[in-house]
C-alpha positions, 0 to 999 in steps of 0.5 A: 587157122581153122582150129584157132577160129573154133577156139576163139568162137568157143571162148566168145560163147563162154564169155557171152552173158546170159540172156532172158530167152536162152538162160533166165526164162527156162528157170522162171518157167520151172521155178517161178511161173507156177505162182507168178502168172495171172490169177495166182498168188505171185504179185506180178506175172513173169511170163514175158520179157516185158513183164520180167525186166522191170523186176530184174534187181528185185529178182536178184535180191530175192534169189541171193537171200533165198527169199524166192522161190519160197522153200524152208526145209533144212536140206540136211533132213529129207528129200522132197519132190516139190523142193522149190529151191534153186540150184547153185547154177540156177542162182548164179545164172539169174544173178549173172543175167541181172548183173549183165543188164538183163539182156533180152537175147534172141526169141529163137532161143526161148523154150516153148511156153509152159502150158497152164490150164486156164484158172487151174494148176491141175489138169481140167477138173472132172468136177468143180464145186463152189460154195453156195454163198458169198462170204463178206469180209469186212474192212476191219475186225475179226471174222470167226471161222465160217463153215459152209456146207456143200452137197456132193452128188455122189451116189457111189464112192469116188476116188480123188486123184487131184484136188485144188482149192481156188479162192475168188479173193486170195487176199482175205483167205488165210486158209481153207480146210475141206472136210468130207462128212460121210453118212455115218458122221453126226458132225454138225447135223441139224446145225448147218445147211447149204447156203447158210454159213455157220460159226461155232459158239465160243466154247466149241471153237477148238473142238470144231477146228478138227472137223469132228473126226471127219476126213480132210480132203485138202487144205489150202494156205498161201503158197500151197500147191494142189494135192496130186497123188500118183496112180494107185493112191487117192483120197476117198469121198464115200457115197452119200457124203457132203463137203464142209468148207472151213474158211478162215478169213482175215481183213485187209482194210478194204470194204465190200470184199467177198469170197466164194471159194471153189474146188476142182476134182480130178478122179482116179481112173481106176480103183486105187490100192492105197487111200491117203489120210491126213493125220495130225500131231496137235497140242492145244494146251500151251501158254506162251509167256509175254516176251518169250522168244523161243517157246517150245511146244511138243506133240506126238501121235502113235502109229497103230497100223502099218502104213507109209508116211508121204508128206508133212504140213506144219501149221502155226500163226504169226509167232511161229518160228520153227518146226520139226518132225521126228520118227521115234522107233520102238527101241527109243531111237529117233530120226529127224524127218523134216526141219523148218528152221525159219517158218513163214506164216505168209508161205505155208508149204507142204513137204512131200517126201521123195521116198515114202517112209514105212511106219509100223505099230510101236512107232510114233511121230513127234512134232516140236514147234518154236514160237517167238512172242518177243518184240524182236518178231516184227509180225508179233501182234502183242509181245505183252500178251500171254498167247494160247490156242485160238482161231485168230492169227493173233492167237496161236496153233500148233498142228503138225499135219502129215499124210499117210498112205494106208490100205484102200479099205481103211478109213479114219475110224479103222486106222485109229482102232488098236488091235485088242490083245488076245485072251490069255487062254488063246492059243498062239 
């Protein structure tokens, strides 16, 4: 009799529907609350039952279609530490919970609340820097890229372990790029000063996009998680540098909208052995014909130094359809490293490798982008237009950013210096 009761109890437990506190909440904490909490990009918070229950059916629809959590990497290529995709078991649990009527369950079954730093997704910053001026974004029209100079109070070199950009108005910030202008750089010297946003003359817009060859500290786009590097690896801000925000704003139909973005920095507790550099495979010379639904654009960069590849960040605009990165070895063999078959302009993500890939001179990184300029693309501003490179979202970009880890004494200049061939009479 006792064994029968145990069996029936176990059977009853198996038949019990999932509940919010016991089954759904742990998944929401690990996969959703990063974005779905106050002050973040998610349109509604999902931290309590009362917040979550009204969205139960929408959660099921997003899970079944794999719309949420946003993750676009083809699982056949590469493994990534920031993979947000749900496992089949997690998907089945959420769907079963909704189908059961989204029961609340017992609060005693809930995991401990996930702790978030107020206002930040990184730990408490060692330093917060803010743009010294508000940028007004009109209700309509287009705004040229705004470049804002921020002096940095570093008299010695500093190493940044974590960095996060926080717009004060996410609804109008298309992207932010933080450039580190070191003392040797002449980029915009005499043209930009603190408190006065600068815009590039029309003929210089394309060249200024890349920061005059300066280092990139970080990039913000909708859905991007902050940059956090492991111990021994960091980005460098040389003594005497300053930061230049490159801000791309898009109007949202509302007037009197201002932004004053800021960044939080967490410094490395010890000098790192590796420096992180952001590189890019870029093509600015393309023309997408009107109505073309699958236009292909290629770019590549050679590898000139022994290094490690650690992450990818593909960037396109509204006609962006798909993106692929490949590694080409000196013998001509090629390997696909990342494939994004359904690029989403509204969720521009980085893809951080679970295991770094060793790169040696003679290799190259290739990028291929596909664009949909046809009427079948619901985001297409004008299927009748011939589309070229440009700053605005109605124009296009083809940038295959990727991060590498190099020796700590390298910078962008030394990284791109190719070793000269020895003289013919030099002994080997």
